[in-house]
DSSP file (Angstrom, degrees, kcal/mol; ACC not computed):
  #  RESIDUE AA STRUCTURE BP1 BP2  ACC     N-H-->O    O-->H-N    N-H-->O    O-->H-N    TCO  KAPPA ALPHA  PHI   PSI    X-CA   Y-CA   Z-CA
    1    1 A M              0   0    0      0, 0.0     2,-0.5     0, 0.0     0, 0.0   0.000 360.0 360.0 360.0 131.1    0.0    0.0    0.0
    2    2 A I        -     0   0    0      2,-0.0     2,-0.5     0, 0.0     0, 0.0  -0.890 360.0-162.5-107.5 129.8    1.4    3.4   -1.0
    3    3 A Q        -     0   0    0     -2,-0.5     2,-0.5     2,-0.0     0, 0.0  -0.938  10.8-142.3-112.7 133.8    0.6    6.5    1.0
    4    4 A K        -     0   0    0     -2,-0.5     2,-0.5     0, 0.0    -2,-0.0  -0.832  14.0-160.8 -96.6 129.7    1.1   10.0   -0.4
    5    5 A V        -     0   0    0     -2,-0.5     3,-0.1     3,-0.0    -2,-0.0  -0.922  20.6-120.9-110.7 132.4    2.3   12.6    2.0
    6    6 A L        -     0   0    0     -2,-0.5     2,-0.1     1,-0.1     0, 0.0  -0.442  37.2-100.6 -69.6 142.5    1.9   16.2    1.2
    7    7 A P        -     0   0    0      0, 0.0     2,-0.4     0, 0.0    -1,-0.1  -0.374  36.8-154.6 -65.9 140.2    5.2   18.2    1.1
    8    8 A Q        -     0   0    0     -2,-0.1     2,-0.4    -3,-0.1    -3,-0.0  -0.925  11.8-127.3-116.4 141.3    5.9   20.2    4.2
    9    9 A S        -     0   0    0     -2,-0.4     0, 0.0     3,-0.0     0, 0.0  -0.722  18.5-137.6 -89.2 134.6    8.1   23.3    4.3
   10   10 A C        -     0   0    0     -2,-0.4     2,-0.3     1,-0.0    -1,-0.0  -0.751  22.8-118.4 -88.5 132.0   10.9   23.4    6.8
   11   11 A P        -     0   0    0      0, 0.0     2,-0.4     0, 0.0    -1,-0.0  -0.546  28.2-126.8 -70.4 131.8   11.3   26.7    8.6
   12   12 A E        -     0   0    0     -2,-0.3    -3,-0.0     1,-0.0     0, 0.0  -0.667  17.1-155.0 -82.5 128.0   14.7   28.2    7.9
   13   13 A I        -     0   0    0     -2,-0.4     2,-0.2     0, 0.0    -1,-0.0  -0.906  17.2-131.6-102.3 116.3   16.6   29.1   11.0
   14   14 A P        -     0   0    0      0, 0.0     2,-0.5     0, 0.0    -2,-0.0  -0.484  17.8-130.7 -70.0 134.0   19.2   31.8   10.3
   15   15 A H        -     0   0    0     -2,-0.2     2,-0.5     2,-0.0     0, 0.0  -0.737  26.3-170.3 -86.0 125.6   22.6   31.0   11.7
   16   16 A Q        -     0   0    0     -2,-0.5     2,-0.5     2,-0.0     0, 0.0  -0.962  15.5-140.9-120.0 132.4   24.1   33.9   13.7
   17   17 A M        -     0   0    0     -2,-0.5     2,-0.6     1,-0.0    -2,-0.0  -0.776  17.8-136.8 -90.2 131.9   27.6   34.0   14.9
   18   18 A K        -     0   0    0     -2,-0.5     2,-0.5     2,-0.0     3,-0.1  -0.776  13.8-144.5 -90.6 126.4   28.0   35.5   18.3
   19   19 A A        -     0   0    0     -2,-0.6    -1,-0.0     1,-0.2    -2,-0.0  -0.775   7.2-159.7 -92.0 129.0   30.8   37.9   18.7
   20   20 A N  S    S+     0   0    0     -2,-0.5    -1,-0.2     1,-0.2    -2,-0.0   0.892  84.4  30.9 -71.6 -39.5   32.7   37.9   22.0
   21   21 A N  S    S-     0   0    0     -3,-0.1    -1,-0.2     0, 0.0     3,-0.1  -0.971  86.1-125.7-121.6 132.3   34.1   41.3   21.4
   22   22 A P        -     0   0    0      0, 0.0     2,-0.1     0, 0.0    -2,-0.0  -0.423  43.8 -88.1 -70.9 152.4   32.3   44.1   19.5
   23   23 A P        -     0   0    0      0, 0.0    -4,-0.0     0, 0.0     0, 0.0  -0.412  42.5-169.0 -63.5 131.3   34.3   45.7   16.6
   24   24 A V  S    S+     0   0    0     -2,-0.1     0, 0.0     2,-0.1     0, 0.0   0.942  76.3  26.8 -88.8 -54.6   36.3   48.5   18.0
   25   25 A G  S    S-     0   0    0      1,-0.3     2,-0.6     0, 0.0    -1,-0.1   0.674  86.5-153.6 -89.4 -17.6   37.7   50.4   15.1
   26   26 A G        +     0   0    0      2,-0.0     2,-0.3     0, 0.0    -1,-0.3  -0.715  62.9  24.8  83.4-123.3   35.2   49.7   12.5
   27   27 A V        -     0   0    0     -2,-0.6     2,-0.4     1,-0.0     0, 0.0  -0.600  68.0-154.4 -86.7 136.8   36.5   49.8    8.9
   28   28 A M        -     0   0    0     -2,-0.3    -2,-0.0     1,-0.0    -1,-0.0  -0.878  18.9-119.6-108.8 141.1   40.2   49.3    8.2
   29   29 A S     >  -     0   0    0     -2,-0.4     4,-2.4     1,-0.1     5,-0.2  -0.277  26.8-110.0 -73.0 165.3   41.9   50.8    5.2
   30   30 A L  H  > S+     0   0    0      1,-0.2     4,-2.4     2,-0.2     5,-0.2   0.878 119.2  52.1 -64.4 -37.7   43.6   48.6    2.6
   31   31 A D  H  > S+     0   0    0      2,-0.2     4,-2.0     1,-0.2    -1,-0.2   0.908 110.4  47.6 -66.1 -40.6   47.0   49.8    3.7
   32   32 A D  H  > S+     0   0    0      2,-0.2     4,-2.3     1,-0.2     5,-0.2   0.910 112.2  49.9 -66.1 -40.5   46.3   49.0    7.3
   33   33 A G  H  X S+     0   0    0     -4,-2.4     4,-2.7     1,-0.2    -2,-0.2   0.899 110.8  49.0 -63.7 -40.5   44.9   45.6    6.4
   34   34 A A  H  X S+     0   0    0     -4,-2.4     4,-1.1     1,-0.2    -1,-0.2   0.859 111.3  51.4 -66.9 -34.0   48.0   44.8    4.3
   35   35 A H  H  < S+     0   0    0     -4,-2.0    -2,-0.2    -5,-0.2    -1,-0.2   0.931 120.5  31.1 -68.3 -44.5   50.2   45.9    7.2
   36   36 A Y  H  < S+     0   0    0     -4,-2.3    -2,-0.2     1,-0.1    -3,-0.2   0.816 132.2  27.7 -85.7 -31.1   48.6   43.8    9.9
   37   37 A F  H  < S+     0   0    0     -4,-2.7    -3,-0.2    -5,-0.2    -2,-0.2   0.300  83.0 124.0-119.5   9.5   47.5   40.7    7.9
   38   38 A A     <  -     0   0    0     -4,-1.1     3,-0.3    -5,-0.2    -4,-0.0  -0.413  55.5-140.7 -73.0 148.2   49.8   40.4    4.9
   39   39 A E  S    S+     0   0    0      1,-0.3     2,-0.8    -2,-0.1    -1,-0.1   0.863  96.3  45.1 -75.1 -36.1   51.7   37.1    4.5
   40   40 A N  S    S-     0   0    0     -3,-0.0    -1,-0.3     2,-0.0     2,-0.2  -0.784  78.3-171.4-112.2  87.9   54.9   38.8    3.4
   41   41 A R        -     0   0    0     -2,-0.8     2,-0.5    -3,-0.3    -6,-0.1  -0.518  31.7-107.5 -76.4 146.1   55.6   41.7    5.8
   42   42 A K        -     0   0    0     -2,-0.2     2,-0.4    -7,-0.0    -1,-0.1  -0.615  43.3-177.8 -75.9 125.6   58.4   44.0    4.9
   43   43 A T        -     0   0    0     -2,-0.5     2,-1.0     2,-0.0    -3,-0.0  -0.946  27.9-130.3-124.3 147.1   61.3   43.4    7.2
   44   44 A N        -     0   0    0     -2,-0.4     2,-0.4     2,-0.0    -2,-0.0  -0.827  29.0-166.7 -97.5 100.8   64.6   45.2    7.3
   45   45 A K        -     0   0    0     -2,-1.0     2,-0.6     1,-0.0    -2,-0.0  -0.717  18.7-129.0 -90.4 136.9   67.2   42.6    7.3
   46   46 A V        -     0   0    0     -2,-0.4     2,-0.6     2,-0.0    -1,-0.0  -0.751  21.0-147.3 -85.7 121.6   70.8   43.5    8.2
   47   47 A V        -     0   0    0     -2,-0.6     2,-0.8     2,-0.0    -1,-0.0  -0.801   4.9-144.8 -94.0 125.5   73.1   42.2    5.6
   48   48 A N        -     0   0    0     -2,-0.6     2,-0.5     2,-0.0    -2,-0.0  -0.802  15.0-158.3 -92.7 110.2   76.5   41.2    6.9
   49   49 A H        -     0   0    0     -2,-0.8     2,-0.4     0, 0.0    -2,-0.0  -0.773   9.2-173.1 -92.6 128.6   79.1   42.0    4.3
   50   50 A Q        -     0   0    0     -2,-0.5     2,-0.2     3,-0.0    -2,-0.0  -0.969  18.6-132.1-119.4 135.9   82.4   40.2    4.5
   51   51 A S    >>  -     0   0    0     -2,-0.4     4,-1.3     1,-0.1     3,-0.5  -0.487  18.8-120.5 -83.9 158.0   85.3   41.0    2.3
   52   52 A L  H 3> S+     0   0    0      1,-0.2     4,-1.7     2,-0.2    -1,-0.1   0.810 111.5  64.1 -66.1 -29.6   87.2   38.3    0.5
   53   53 A K  H 3> S+     0   0    0      1,-0.2     4,-0.6     2,-0.2    -1,-0.2   0.868 103.3  47.4 -63.5 -35.6   90.4   39.4    2.3
   54   54 A D  H <4 S+     0   0    0     -3,-0.5     4,-0.3     1,-0.2     3,-0.3   0.834 111.0  51.1 -74.3 -31.7   88.9   38.4    5.6
   55   55 A L  H >< S+     0   0    0     -4,-1.3     3,-1.0     1,-0.2     4,-0.5   0.772  96.5  68.2 -77.0 -26.2   87.7   35.0    4.3
   56   56 A V  H >< S+     0   0    0     -4,-1.7     3,-1.1     1,-0.3     5,-0.3   0.859  93.7  58.1 -63.4 -34.6   91.1   34.0    2.8
   57   57 A D  T 3< S+     0   0    0     -4,-0.6    -1,-0.3    -3,-0.3    -2,-0.2   0.723  96.2  64.2 -70.0 -19.6   92.6   33.7    6.3
   58   58 A N  T <  S+     0   0    0     -3,-1.0     2,-0.3    -4,-0.3    -1,-0.2   0.666  97.9  64.2 -76.8 -15.9   90.0   31.1    7.3
   59   59 A F  S <  S-     0   0    0     -3,-1.1     2,-1.5    -4,-0.5     0, 0.0  -0.781  85.3-120.4-112.4 153.1   91.2   28.6    4.7
   60   60 A D        +     0   0    0     -2,-0.3    -3,-0.1     6,-0.0    -2,-0.1  -0.664  52.9 159.5 -90.8  82.4   94.5   26.8    4.4
   61   61 A L        -     0   0    0     -2,-1.5    -2,-0.0    -5,-0.3    -5,-0.0  -0.715  47.8 -93.5-104.2 154.2   95.5   28.0    0.9
   62   62 A P     >  -     0   0    0      0, 0.0     4,-2.5     0, 0.0     5,-0.2  -0.303  40.3-113.1 -60.2 153.3   98.9   28.2   -0.6
   63   63 A K  H  > S+     0   0    0      1,-0.2     4,-2.2     2,-0.2     5,-0.2   0.865 114.1  50.7 -62.0 -39.3  100.7   31.5   -0.1
   64   64 A D  H  > S+     0   0    0      2,-0.2     4,-1.8     1,-0.2    -1,-0.2   0.878 112.2  46.9 -69.5 -35.5  100.6   32.6   -3.8
   65   65 A V  H  > S+     0   0    0      2,-0.2     4,-2.2     1,-0.2    -2,-0.2   0.914 112.9  49.2 -69.5 -43.1   96.9   31.9   -4.1
   66   66 A A  H  X S+     0   0    0     -4,-2.5     4,-2.0     1,-0.2    -2,-0.2   0.883 110.2  51.3 -63.9 -38.2   96.1   33.7   -0.9
   67   67 A D  H  X>S+     0   0    0     -4,-2.2     5,-2.1    -5,-0.2     4,-1.1   0.893 109.6  50.1 -66.6 -39.2   98.2   36.7   -2.0
   68   68 A R  H  <5S+     0   0    0     -4,-1.8     3,-0.2     1,-0.2    -2,-0.2   0.914 111.6  48.2 -64.7 -41.3   96.3   36.9   -5.3
   69   69 A L  H  <5S+     0   0    0     -4,-2.2    -2,-0.2     1,-0.2    -1,-0.2   0.851 110.7  50.9 -68.7 -33.9   92.9   36.8   -3.6
   70   70 A R  H  <5S-     0   0    0     -4,-2.0    -1,-0.2    -5,-0.2    -2,-0.2   0.734 112.8-120.9 -73.4 -20.9   94.0   39.5   -1.1
   71   71 A G  T  <5       0   0    0     -4,-1.1    -3,-0.2    -3,-0.2    -2,-0.1   0.665 360.0 360.0  89.0  18.4   95.1   41.7   -4.0
   72   72 A A      <       0   0    0     -5,-2.1    -4,-0.2    -6,-0.2    -5,-0.1   0.465 360.0 360.0 -85.4 360.0   98.7   41.9   -2.8
């Protein structure tokens, strides 16, 4: 025996996210957003430059090769 059931509409319940803290500043500019949330933040790295003359003394090189590298 087959029974036909009339379609019923399901009431839609809107999903609301509860915020623990209300927004303080409101709208943020694109530059501020890029500053705080960018993946690649600009950093100032200090580059340590070493001269070739300083590096030659760390290796056991023949005297004539070391003199050529030092520029003597």
